[in-house]
C-alpha positions in Angstrom: 105.4 40.5 20.9 108.4 40.3 23.8 107.5 40.4 27.8 109.0 43.3 29.7 110.4 42.8 33.2 108.4 41.7 35.7 107.6 44.0 38.5 109.9 44.4 41.1 112.8 43.2 39.4 116.1 45.1 38.5 117.6 45.3 35.1 120.5 43.2 34.8 124.2 44.6 35.3 125.7 46.6 32.5 122.2 46.8 30.6 120.7 50.0 29.9 116.8 50.9 29.2 115.1 50.8 25.9 115.2 53.5 24.2 111.6 55.7 25.1 111.5 53.7 28.3 111.7 54.9 31.8 112.6 52.9 34.9 109.4 51.6 37.4 108.7 53.5 40.3 110.8 53.1 43.0 113.4 51.5 41.1 117.4 52.8 41.2 120.1 53.1 38.2 122.0 50.1 37.8 125.7 50.3 39.5 128.1 51.7 37.6 125.6 54.3 35.9 126.1 57.9 35.9 123.5 60.7 35.6 123.0 62.5 32.0 125.8 65.4 31.6 124.9 68.6 32.8 122.0 67.7 35.2 122.0 68.3 38.8 120.2 65.8 41.4 116.8 67.1 41.9 117.2 67.9 45.5 120.3 70.2 45.4 118.6 72.1 42.8 115.2 72.9 44.9 117.6 73.9 47.9 119.7 76.0 45.9 116.3 78.0 44.5 114.8 78.0 48.0 117.5 80.1 49.3 117.7 82.7 46.7 113.8 82.7 47.0 114.4 84.0 51.0 117.3 85.8 50.0 114.7 87.7 47.7 111.9 87.6 50.3 114.0 89.3 52.9 114.9 92.1 50.4 111.3 92.5 49.3 112.1 92.3 45.6 110.0 90.1 43.7 111.6 87.2 41.4 110.6 88.5 38.5 112.3 92.3 39.5 115.5 90.2 40.3 115.0 87.4 37.0 113.2 84.1 38.4 116.4 81.5 39.1 114.1 78.7 38.5 113.2 80.2 34.9 116.0 79.2 32.5 119.3 79.2 34.0 122.1 80.6 31.5 125.1 78.6 33.5 127.8 80.7 35.7 128.2 83.3 33.4 124.4 85.4 34.2 125.1 84.6 38.5 127.7 87.8 38.6 125.0 89.9 36.7 122.3 88.7 38.9 125.0 89.6 42.0 125.2 92.9 40.9 121.5 93.6 40.4 121.0 93.0 43.8 123.7 95.1 45.0 122.8 97.9 42.7 119.1 97.5 44.3 120.2 97.3 48.0 122.2 100.3 47.1 119.1 102.4 45.8 116.9 101.3 48.6 119.2 102.9 50.8 119.5 106.2 48.9 115.6 106.3 48.9 115.4 105.9 52.7 118.1 108.8 53.4 116.6 111.0 50.9 112.8 110.2 53.1 114.8 111.0 56.3 115.9 114.1 54.8 112.1 115.0 53.3 110.9 114.5 56.7 113.6 116.7 58.5 113.2 119.4 56.3 109.4 119.1 56.6 109.6 119.4 60.5 112.0 122.7 59.7 109.6 124.1 57.9 106.5 123.5 60.2 108.9 124.9 63.0 109.6 128.0 61.5 105.5 128.3 60.0 105.0 128.1 63.5 106.9 130.5 65.3 106.4 133.4 62.3 102.5 132.9 63.2 103.0 132.3 67.0 101.2 129.2 66.6 104.0 127.0 68.4 103.6 125.4 71.8 106.5 128.5 73.1 105.9 130.5 76.5 105.5 133.5 73.7 101.9 132.3 73.1 100.6 134.1 76.3 100.4 131.0 78.3 102.7 132.0 81.5 101.1 133.7 85.1 98.9 136.2 83.4 96.9 133.3 81.7 96.4 132.6 77.6 96.0 135.6 75.4 93.7 136.9 73.1 93.6 134.5 69.8 95.7 135.7 66.8 93.5 136.8 63.8 96.1 135.0 61.4 96.3 131.7 63.6 96.7 128.9 61.5 97.6 130.7 58.5 100.6 129.7 56.8 103.6 132.6 55.3 103.2 131.4 51.9 99.7 132.5 52.2 100.3 135.8 53.7 103.6 136.1 51.1 100.6 135.5 48.2 98.4 137.9 49.5 100.9 140.8 50.1 101.9 140.4 46.4 98.6 140.3 45.1 97.8 143.7 47.4 101.3 144.8 45.7 99.8 144.3 42.6 96.8 146.3 43.1 97.9 149.2 45.0 101.8 149.4 44.3 104.5 150.4 43.8 105.7 148.6 41.2 109.8 147.7 40.2 110.6 146.6 36.8 113.8 145.6 35.5 114.8 146.6 32.3 116.2 143.4 30.0 116.8 145.4 26.8 119.2 147.3 28.0 121.9 143.8 28.9 121.8 142.8 25.0 125.4 142.8 25.0 126.2 140.4 28.0 127.9 137.0 28.5 126.6 134.0 29.5 128.6 134.2 32.4 127.0 137.6 33.5 123.5 136.5 32.0 123.9 133.5 34.5 124.6 136.0 37.6 121.8 138.3 36.4 119.6 135.2 36.8 120.6 134.5 40.0 120.7 138.8 41.5 116.6 138.1 40.1 116.2 135.3 42.0 117.6 136.5 45.1 115.7 140.0 44.5 112.5 138.2 43.9 112.9 135.9 47.2 113.5 139.2 49.3 110.3 140.6 47.7 108.4 137.5 48.8 109.9 138.2 52.4 109.1 141.3 52.6 105.8 142.9 54.9 105.6 145.8 52.1 106.3 144.2 48.9 106.6 145.5 45.6 105.0 144.1 42.4 107.7 142.7 39.9 108.0 143.1 36.2 110.5 141.7 33.8 109.8 143.6 30.8 111.5 142.7 26.9 111.7 139.2 29.2 111.7 137.3 25.0 112.0 133.7 24.7 115.2 132.7 23.1 117.4 134.9 24.9 120.3 134.4 26.8 118.7 135.8 30.3 115.5 133.8 29.2 117.2 130.5 29.1 119.3 131.1 32.4 116.4 132.3 34.3 114.8 128.8 33.2 117.4 127.1 34.0 119.1 128.0 37.6 115.9 129.1 39.2 113.7 126.1 40.0 110.2 127.1 40.0 110.9 129.8 37.8 107.5 129.7 36.1 105.4 130.0 39.1 106.8 133.1 40.4 104.2 135.8 41.3 105.5 138.5 38.9 104.8 139.9 35.6 107.2 138.4 32.5 106.4 140.5 29.0 108.7 140.7 25.9 107.3 144.4 25.8 109.0 147.3 27.0 107.7 149.3 29.9 106.9 152.3 27.7 104.4 150.5 26.1 102.9 149.7 29.7 103.0 152.5 31.7 103.0 156.2 31.1 106.1 157.9 31.0 105.1 160.5 33.8 104.4 157.3 36.4 108.3 155.5 35.2 111.3 156.4 37.3 114.7 155.1 35.9 117.1 154.3 38.8 120.7 154.9 37.7 123.8 156.0 39.8 124.8 158.2 37.2 121.8 160.7 37.8 121.9 164.2 39.1 118.5 163.6 40.6 118.4 162.1 44.5 115.4 159.8 45.4 113.8 161.4 48.7 110.8 159.0 48.9 109.3 155.7 47.5 105.7 156.3 45.8 103.5 153.7 45.0 101.8 155.4 42.3 105.3 155.7 40.2 106.9 152.5 38.4 110.5 152.3 39.5 113.1 150.8 36.7 116.2 149.3 37.3 118.9 148.4 34.4 118.7 144.6 34.2 123.1 144.9 33.9 125.5 142.6 36.4 127.3 144.2 39.1 130.4 143.0 37.1 129.8 145.0 34.1 130.8 148.7 34.7 128.8 150.4 31.9 129.4 153.9 32.4 126.3 156.4 31.6 124.2 153.6 29.7 121.5 153.2 31.8 121.5 157.5 31.8 121.7 158.1 28.6 119.4 155.3 27.6 116.7 157.1 30.1 117.7 160.8 28.4 116.5 159.1 25.0 113.1 158.1 26.3 112.7 161.2 28.4 112.0 159.6 31.8 112.8 160.7 35.1 116.2 159.4 36.5 116.5 159.5 40.1 119.7 157.6 42.2 120.0 156.3 45.4 120.8 159.0 48.2 124.7 157.3 49.1 126.4 160.2 48.9 124.1 162.1 51.2 124.3 159.6 54.2 127.1 157.9 53.7 131.1 158.9 53.6 134.2 157.1 51.9 136.0 154.3 53.8 139.8 154.4 53.5 140.6 151.3 51.9 144.2 149.7 50.3 142.5 149.9 46.9 140.9 153.2 47.2 137.6 151.8 45.5 134.5 153.4 45.9 132.1 152.5 43.6 127.6 153.3 43.5 126.8 151.1 41.5 125.0 147.6 43.0 123.3 144.7 41.9 119.7 144.6 41.3 119.0 142.6 44.5 121.1 145.0 46.6 119.3 148.5 45.4 115.5 146.5 46.2 117.1 145.5 49.6 117.4 149.4 49.9 113.8 150.6 48.2 112.2 147.6 50.3 113.8 148.6 53.7 113.2 152.1 53.2 110.0 151.5 52.2 109.8 149.6 55.7 110.7 151.8 57.7 111.0 155.6 56.3 114.8 156.0 57.2 117.8 155.8 54.9 120.5 155.3 57.1 119.0 151.5 57.8 118.3 151.5 54.6 121.4 151.8 52.9 123.0 149.9 55.9 121.1 147.0 55.0 121.4 147.4 51.0 125.3 148.9 50.7 128.1 146.1 51.5 131.3 148.1 52.9 133.0 146.4 49.6 132.0 149.4 47.7 133.7 151.8 49.8 130.8 153.4 51.5 130.0 153.2 55.3 128.1 155.3 57.6 129.5 157.9 59.8 128.8 155.8 63.1 130.9 153.1 61.2 133.3 154.9 59.7 135.9 155.2 63.0 135.2 151.1 63.2 136.0 150.4 59.5 139.5 152.9 59.6 141.1 151.6 62.8 141.7 148.0 61.7 142.8 149.4 58.5 145.2 152.1 59.6 147.0 149.4 62.2 147.1 147.2 59.7 148.7 150.2 57.2 150.9 150.7 60.5 152.3 147.1 60.7 153.4 146.8 57.3 155.3 150.1 57.2 157.0 148.7 60.4 158.1 145.4 58.9 159.1 147.3 55.2 161.3 149.4 57.9 162.7 146.2 59.6 163.2 144.5 56.3 165.8 147.8 55.0 167.4 147.9 58.3 168.3 144.3 57.6 169.5 144.7 54.4 172.0 147.7 55.9 173.7 145.7 58.5 173.9 142.5 55.8 177.6 143.1 54.1 177.6 143.4 50.5 
């Protein structure tokens, strides 16, 4: 056996320790020796790991989510990826914070609207003036959503009912089906806000049809709408004597709304003008027909295109019916549902519409005469 070096001694210059042996505690490598290739001083590695851990702590990121730097570093190629991950994480945190802020503001706006609608907010309208606090409202604390649901269920039990006949629009394009789905959404929203709503029903609403797919694609929460949707026809759901098919081509004028009746609208978009289509369908089914009293209460407004149409979108027809059902006034109902673009206005607003159009026409004629005079003065 060979005796090892004594404790506290250093190896001779230029010599290396034997294979498998380690220098004794407290010894230093001989002068001229260098650490093995690829290794780093222990102090620098620990300092770098501490900096990365502190950065992750400040960003509230677990080391396992961003990759533990102390667990097997892959060299310089892995560092750009970690920086990109941290950058994406910070961006995502900013997006989440902005979304939370928007949701908080939207909740505050909804609470304010509900308080204003119920008379439950801290406003002077509550009767806290000189006369003292008034009697509590019987609907105090009830949100409009609950009231709307209650009214809709009452309409379901007592009527009136409004059906949208989706079987009449089988030849519509995908674009027209999308617009019809938007009109159904507006119709449902207006009915939900109405003080005296109708009970809605979509008939011949079959799975796989374009309008079926468009309604679920374009209307959020469509499955939760408080209305009936059925693939059956209204002929199988209601008696014939109770059905009134509303069509602009009918010769009968709708005079009043009867809660015991079922009013049917043709599921066609406003852009698709199909002459006599809904009227022929109603006559073939031997149904009563009616039209809105547009000609009886409105007059034709002069316009440059000479365009006058009584064909309305289904949500516009509903605005007329709903307003009349609440006010019992056809002028007010027609003002709410018939836009001036249809070429019809109420008699009291006909002069207001005619004056600007006449001034525009006169201005155009004067400009035309000026151009003609200029051409005559310029020599050929």
